[in-house]
Steps between C-alpha positions, in 0.01 A plus 500: 500500500242762412712791614769406253280633220556852624761727357664733749396853409673831562316827446636828366330839507707789360264759649434387857762228549828511686807288434539445874161325506446125500373484142156371599166614362451736794865599527631513141845586374542824310723368220515192284876511554449435871255218432745331263767509769267346758329239283570127513393277214241399408302812578278771361552874530173694478530858377237764569426802279766767479831579332804288578806713429813631667277752679354226719831318544525272199849399389521401134522263335252296699586130484209255533654165596391142438171405662377854563170634366465879493132588464321830465150511353453266205141613451610839360848386393663706773386837369527649850820320604799659327859378533722769352878514508825370355828347612801335341506125438794305356346267244709190414390533139464876445723674755388793714129580469266747669200302624211532742449134595688174454291183516686186602402134470125446527423838658166659416402861440127572485276803503744794501607784271870514411672815377872558444542873429874477419612524137565149367339361814321162519200431719540126567815300423480120472829313460494119468198484730144369469282753683132578463416858401124553496246781501746789516540831319844578358515856378726798449820299531811661352557203270274195537244372747644147529834360380562123499836344430720197563289185523195684631168316490248744645124495485395855410123516505219758505728803529476844338810647332450864409714802407842348563787678326633210290276194531242345724679164519850400387598131489864413426763225512329161553179627658196279471185498713148621428369849424123476527198734493698822540422841351773707333422859403684824420848348509752544215513119494237290670717187521863468390651150472866439420790253513372141540189586699205270428202592718133424448318826420127433519169681542659843535365829368754734340358831382604865464871420520742612231564133419330212675768227492860520376723194462876500449798265481387137547174551688252212475176608672170315467214743427142388567168684510642851540312811392744734323316811392529876448874522556627814330793350307447127481382176653770230494855587386735204440874574471829309498461124504178504700229248421169550681263205528186631330326165477517186290262286300424312821488802732312819415673797665189716526675839512307804375692774316301807400521876445872536571677798340755400234465123522334223694801272457844579360745219436840669470688168509630308201281201579132428444250503785193277528161628612221255583163592642570871555280792404762667282441688176771412242480857370618621840807274504855595401757233419470129431222309669314182411133483595389143567176343621483368854322170557339455840627213709267234632391573857733359763410335826653655806660249732535543873857626479447752222553873532231725360552778252297750703652429842844648438545771760151450640465555874338155548729298272660299782163407652354395166801293397499323837134400461558397139782274611266351760247434224231712664462755223593524133525746215349529155593332171654819360773494766343766721367481854270803503607612848283811503188333360209419733428143609156341492345309787537176305867564423563584864336176613732308268808669647387440859436129448837453332673680788329366810401144585287530813226282652143581408303703753186563293260271324525481125336804342297489182489839335220552251727664243780239509436207268691174555695548176608857585881515484537608866208306648713265712729781617203715605346210690826419677573864590151532646537178701832623645336828604677737263197608300123505513215590271230764500158489669333416169701177477738622229879516503549745212826348376572770243473787747828664595624454855557811711801555720306482825323181387836335439628601843186373674523177301857426609432585864186285509646211304812479716298568818726784606418708806646750742474831316514829688264756339746776591736381226254630242630850569782420259249541214405849390187361335392275788154658491439305178545163670154338531393432858479125437867498396668719763605210721632294209698795363642565847604135531659496154681827568635385834622175347675689217287356222402831342715650226408843363671638191610772452391655833486270801258729682240474222295178514237571231282219639210529257681496168563185296808316619766428237658167419831627640336607826333161539835329449664723761217454752498121466878481516502704821244257644736213420785686669282554805440124518875436462440330165713740296806714556446870544542739207617848595274775368455865596127467428416258781285694744672507838261605776783489752695778331497841661126553479433832667305450822479813710404481866277806506279489189268207572149642488626843393283671239799510258625146564425373149668798333812469715529124453451534126773764466731299725444184296611699195813600695400867479466586868672381814456505875734556789761283667266411785253340256253788507373714215377796709211569261375809683837670516554794258724453198780739411546654158819297449325175591219585261745576217673166560165320480383658173845458344495125550125460440487685168867527390404798284671600179678833539283787374728780614847550648521405866568809714782517753324566827721697737397291801543155339868402480606218269565270794145547633330159522222597255705714262461266200131451567445875518677545168277236338177632652583863422611444141192283448265780605381348828664741742649848498669732743435842644582845365816516713632187316450277803309174507454472877529121496416452867182705486185290512305473176139622491206307358445763232867486400469124451194541279654777287825303472331185370286687249792706367746212493259274314360782283143400579218693329201669664163583348217532753542776758184375670718234658590756767141492620582160643689670784327688779819700555563581133533872579826425682661374178737770364432623148831368363410147606132477410556357153736234639248402767232465231727273297604288799138461606389392154785247488405365847840589643371694801454292816338671801477338843278499699262717296529473119334842468767674706816578299685695772750614233759678713533235769824302512463170315554182697706211371177303458333777299800536271517123448130490412515788251820377333340158464189655348719692256655170393147367446414808294785435256425129477798375699309301762162365609214686668459481877152536645492769766216725620750784534584532131323816385276463198273743324148420376647460149763240592 
């Protein structure tokens, strides 16, 4: 029963992958096209940094079918994961179109950048489907970022639409759905709505476009709480027979119009519009509009079957709604749930006692700060008796204190008396060093039993921060699934310790074990077919270029040279182009790259400093090394910078740089990891071999 919560996952890496691979974490495909051919619904396709184009085998348009979730990196909205290309699609409602992706049914697209460079090209096409499009960047498309048509009902949430040739988003025919919390900037039109489209447009920011929103024909959108500001021509333009819902006397719209060029609102229709509860200066309005006063409704009570206004498109919506239906948790009188708000210890106790009915294992506890008439007194007492919670040594419970994530996990494991965790599963977490010693076993148990859900990155536990209401709902629901009390809900954010966790046969006890495991858990380095990593083997220049290309995915700073000894069918050709144009590697004076030549330690250091443009200030850093005289003049500044940034890792003697020796795979892994630390991409690792100066 528990395993049914897992979503089958295929992995794609455009730099190091191969379409003849199995599509696993350790053996990824090279193209999304190949993954889409191999996938069976429901499933998730995990994309790693790089460019997905015809160069790496993509065939456009890419069609994302029902039940498939394509995920990049939602944390940075896919800034390093670019899907770029165009192909013909025969639209039932608009004929032949040039598009990058077609989303079908309930497909999801999350954490990628979409670009369609073709004139009149569309990034994402949605035709009579209800997909989820979240945390993406849609830019530099030849026409619009997203086009919806037919009876489309998408959820388009938390995306960035920038510098598209015609509009960020176009909604036509009978499109509905929700457009929430997006940013539109530097488009001729931020949002264009036509025909009979009637979407909800809420909590978006539209700025620095020519016009923010343009309506035509019989469009009927509902506009709520949008910020429409600093658009060069105008804010909202209403044409044809369009009638936007801008509020009523019972429903304040809450839109803010300010500092737009020629007008904040222009009504070019023959009818009169109504504005209620908007920040809109009548002097900035063209055409007929009636300003009325909005009267606030009385607060409503949320019943167990209600949907919440702030859960639309939320990653935890299904978990929350399931617990609401069960009566274990509820929302607020204003119709919201507050999924990202923290939860107090008292509120958590109330949820636990509504969810679980277990025999008492502890005597009744009397906490000094819980009075009998406190609203959660009985829930706190019951939760303590069942073993879910306890107080502090001073006899208090501290009901108003927020619960942390690790406290919630320990609570569920203790209360349900779960056991059997393998500490090795904690390697799935990049920040496992933050797990308190008292909680390691409980976290291991919860992880192994698939209770832990981490959004947006499954490998990041963040054990010490306050847990959110959504996370509590997901954790408790997973516990119910584990006890066969609820049906499984598929989610890509359930931590699966049985996925392809890298475990190399020859790094246990190795000085660089933590660096290698950390890079492998980030899917940035790989071992060999026999299960080994061969940490003390030298690394070639081509292998190094492939590593930095995927680790840093640099923006091109210069044209990539054509090396005479690197043909286009060479396995690392694309990686070399990325690393070279990004400033990480270069060739020799005879225009060769010598890809099979082993890379030297000094070359690694200079490469990382140049590629990341790291500064240097204190030349005394060279005094750290007893062999500093062997550092060539051209590299001394780079060594200073790398030392100050704690990138240099020397084993076995931190004072011995040995600059011209060939770098081992372990040494390269350690220094690349330290470079990621230096730019804030990952957590520190404690190692006595990281070189530090007296000043750092």
